[in-house]
Every structure is written in structure tokens, then in C-alpha cells.
N, C-alpha and C positions, 0 to 999 in steps of 0.2 A: 501366499503372497499374491496380491493383485498384480498381474503382469503388465498392466498399462503403464508406459513410461510417463512420469510426472515431473514437471519442473514446478516446484513450489515458488510462486511469484511474490510471496510476502511472508517473511519470517524474521525473527530477531534472535541474536545471541547477546548475552551480557555477563560480565564478571564483576560483581558488586564489590569485591575486595580490591580489585585493581583499578577500577574506573568509577567515576561518579555519574550517576543518572539521577538528577534531582527528584523526579517523580517516584523513583524506586528507593532512593537512599534517604531522603529527608524524613524526619519523624512523622509528619502529618501526611495523610493520604489526600490527594486532590480529587475534585469531582470527576467521576468517570462513568462512562455509559453503561458499564456492567456492574456498577456499584463497588463494593469492597473488593479490592484487588490485592490484598495483602498476601494471598497465596502465591503470587508470582514474584514477590520481592525476595528472590533467591537467585543464585547463579543459574544460567541456562546456556549450555554449551553444545557443541556438535554431538557429543555422546548422548546427551539428554534428548536431542532432536531425533537421532537415529533410533533410540529406544521407542520414542513416541510414534514414529512413522514406520516402524518395522514391517507392518502389514502391506506396505505399498512399495512400488519400484520408483524410488526418488532418484532421478538422474541429474538434478540440479536444484539449486536453491538461491534465491535472490534475497539478500539481507537488506532490510530497509532500516534506515537510521532509527535509533531507539531513544531519541531525546537525550543523548549524551551531553555532558557538561557543555553548555553553549559557549563558554569561554575557550573551549579547545575543540573546534569542529574537526580538526585533522586527527585528533587522538583516537577516535573510534576507527577511522579508516586504517591507520597504521596498525592498530591492534588486529583488525580483521585480516590484514595481509598476513600477519603471523599465524593467526588461527587457520586460515586457508592453507598456508604452507604446511602446517602440521597435520591437519585433519581432512583436507580436501573439500571443505565447505567453509564459507559460502562460495558459490560459483561466480557471483558478481555482487555488487552492492550499490545501493542508492544512498548517498552520503548526506551529511548535514552541511548546509550553508545558509546564511542569513542574507536574503536578497536586498534588504533595506539598510544594511550596514555599510560603513565607509570602506571596509576592507574586502568587500565582496569580490572584486576582480582578482585580488591576490589569493583569496581562499579558493575560488573556483579553479584558478590555474593550478594551484597545488593539489587540489582534489583530482583534477583531470589527469594528473601525472600518474595516478595509481592505476595499475592494470585491472583492478577489480571494479573501478567506478564506472557506472553507466549514466548516472544522473543524480539529481538531488531531490530531497523533500524538505520543504519548509511549510508548516501549516499557516496559511494566511489568517489574519484577524477575522474572526467570525462571531456572529451572534449565537447565543445558546438556544434561542427560540425564534421561529420564523417571524413572529410578530414584531421582533426587535431588529430584524435584518435591515440594514441600511447600506447604501453604496458609498464608496469614496473615503472611508476612514483610513487613518494611518495603519500601515501594515497590511492593508487589504489588497486584493488583486487589482484595484483601481488606483492605488497609491502611486503617484508618478515615480517616487524614489524606488519603490518595490519593483515597478515595471522596468526601470533602467537596469536594475540587477538582473531581472528575468531575461532581458534582451541579450545578456552576455552568454546565456546557455548555448545558443546556436553556435557561438564561436568555438565551443569545446565539444560540439555534437552531444550535448547532455540532454537527457529527457527530464521531465518534471513529474514527480509523483505528487498528486494533489489530494490532500485530505481536507475535506470541508463538507459541512452538511449540505443537503440538496438545495436548500433555499439560497445558497450562494452560487449555484451553478450558472445563473444568468451572467455573472461576472466571468466565470470560467469560459462560457461560450464566446464572449468578446475577446478574452485572452487568446483562445485558440485561433480565432479569426485574425487577430492582429499579428500573431507570431506563428504562421502556418508551418514553418520549418522545425518547430520544436514539438516533439512528441509529448503529449499529456497522458498520464495514466491516473484515472480517478480511483482513489483508494476506497476500499470497504463499501463498494456498491453505492456510494453516495449517502451512506448512513441512514437507511430507512428504518429508524427506530420506531417511528409512529406508524403502527399497523392499522390504524383506523381507516375506513374507506376514504375519508377526506385526505388523510396523510398520505396514503398510497397514491391517490390521484395526483397530488402535488408533486410527489417524488417522481412518478412516471413522466409528468409533463416536463419537469426539470431535466431528466435524462434525455427525453426526446429533443429538447432544445440543443443540448450540448453535443448529442450524437450526430447532429447535422454536419459536424466538422470531422473530416477523415483523419485528422491528426490526434484524435482523442480515443483512448481505449478505456475499458472498464474492468477493474479488478474485483471479482466476486469473492468477497471475504468479509470478515467482521460483521456478519449478519445475525449474530446471536442477540437474544433479548435479555434484558436485565432480570435477574432473579428467577430464571426458568431455564431448563436444559434445552440445548439445540435439538430440534426435531425437523424431519422432512416436512411434516404437516405445516409447521410454522413458516418454513422457508422456501417451499416449492414455488409458490407464486412469485416471490421476489426474484428467485433465480431465473425462472422462465420469462418474466417480464424484462429482466435485465438483458437476457440473451435475445429476446424478440426485438428489443430496442437497438442494441449495438451489433447484433449478428454474431455468429460464431467465429468470425474472423477478427473480432476486436474485443473479446472477453477473455479473461485469464482467471483460472481458479487458484486460490491460495489459502493457506492455513491460518495465517496471522498467529502462529504459535511463538511463544507460549501464552500470549495474551488470551487467545480464544480457548485455552484450556480452562478458563474460568466458566465456560458454558458447555464444554463437551471435550471428550478425548479426540485425538487425531483421527482415529478410525471412524468415529461417528460422523465427523464432518466430511471426510472424503468419501466415505461410503454413501453419505447423503447426496453429495454431488453426483456420484455415479448413478444412484437410483433416479434422480431427477432428470438426468440426461440420457438414460439408457436407450431411449427410442430414437436417438439421433444417429445419423450415419457415422460409421467408424472414422471417416476423415474429419468430421466436425468434432467428434469427441477428442481425437488427437490434437486438434487445434486448441481446444479449450484447456486441456490438461497439460499440454507440452509445447506445441509448435508456436503458438502466439507468443508465449513467454520467451522462447528461444529467439524469435525474430525481434521482438520489441526491445529486449535487453541484450541483444547481440551476443548470445551465448555460443554461437557457432564460430566465433573468432571475431576479433575487434579490428575493423579496418582502421 
């Protein structure tokens, strides 16, 4: 077992017999960056996670909302409280809330009452291609209704996990500037799926812009490529560029399991992170794998 203490900053559990997750339960698959994801349309629970991660010293896990039934945003949180009570995982959760809905104030207040909840994730409206990216659409980070909901996060000391492709990080930059008291955690490294020289230049420029704001952190996860296995060769440059841009004090490593099991097993991914960062000082390695997640998700105790 690798003795390095790890807090996995992004993972999911689901019980498809007890709860509805439309993307996992509906007959038709949706478009997905890894292609066919039918292999993960099965229950995934703490025992499965512990089996997958057994080669590593996992000291904590942050559960990120898994697109549970949008009509019941509290249902997943209440279920996770039961799971945590029985199995000791997750350590904390980022829950579901819809910032542009009329009931957002009530939902956030109810979610904030859970001892597990640290923040929310809602994926803002986004273009599938950078050539189609526009500012100001309904449900986007520019939408005044969405922003009014976002402004309520500070009231509950909630963070915001942002999953959006890098061509929308200009809006995220303005969001972070306008709401400096709210911690933003960019999911999946800004989704650098386009590994062409031009695509990587655009991704790096987008990261550099949003990294100028100290209330933004970057979760290094979800960097697999469609239809090919996860390798250090494919991902070394992305990881190093991400760390160079945000620094070791604002990056967090995460598995995105079971989703990233579509491109690699857990050992391949975390061993890859270890290889890519092995030349860093021990204190910086500890920050990337454990300490930053503990601080950002308040796993040392919740004031």
C-alpha cells in the first residue's frame, strides 16, 4: 500500500435500485466525453470504492453530486448521510441545487443543514464546441437569475464546484471577481479534451485568466481521452501545466471514480499522478494529494 495519505476530492456513489439518476437509468445513453459509458450503469457503493482504491491510503473522500433526480435535490444528500453513517464514507459532499430555480433559497438552506454538505455543483449552460460559445444565455454564469442564486452561497459558506469546458472560463473569471467570498473549484482540469497544440494553448490561456483570482482552485481529474487508456505520456503535460498555472497550493488530485474507470483502473490513475509529481518537495506533494482538499472542503472540522 502506498503510505501517502490521500483525500480523494471527487468521487461518486449511486444505488440505481433505490434512486433515479436519469443519465444512468434512462434507456438511452447521452452524449459523453468518454463515449459509451454503459459499463458504469450499475451500483457503485463504498465497498466497491474501497476495493478499487485498496492500493492507496485513502483518508477521506468528497462525494460530488451525481446528477440525481433533479426533482429531488435533497434525496441524494439524505441518502449519503445514511451511507456515511454505515460505511464511514463519504467524508463530505458537494450537493445538488439549481441556482436559477424559484426555490433555490429554500433548497440551499435545507442542504446547508446537512453536516456533510460543503458546497454545491450545478453545471452552467455551455456550448459543446468553442466556436459556438456565447456569453449571456439562460442558465449560463452570466444569467442574472442564475447569479442571484449564486449570490446566496456566501450566506451558507458554501463553495461552488464548477464543471464547464475551458472556453467558458472567461465567464468564471468574472464570477470569481464579482463574488470573491465564494470558493470556486474547477472540475476536471477545465476539460482539456482537445490535445492539439491549438487546443492546449487555448486551454492554458483560459486557466491563466481564471487563476488570477485567489478564490479559484483546480481539481485535477477527468483527464482521460475518449477511446484510449489513461497513460502518463498522454497526461503528464496537462498535469504539469495545471500545477504550473495554479500552483501546488490550489490544485487537488481526484479519481472521478467510477466514471474514470472507463479509461483506467484506480491504481493507474493515482500511480500516474504520483509519477508525474515525484520530483516535487514532500510538502507540495502532501498539499496536492491531501492538504488542499482538507482545507478547501473543511474536513478538519466544520466551523
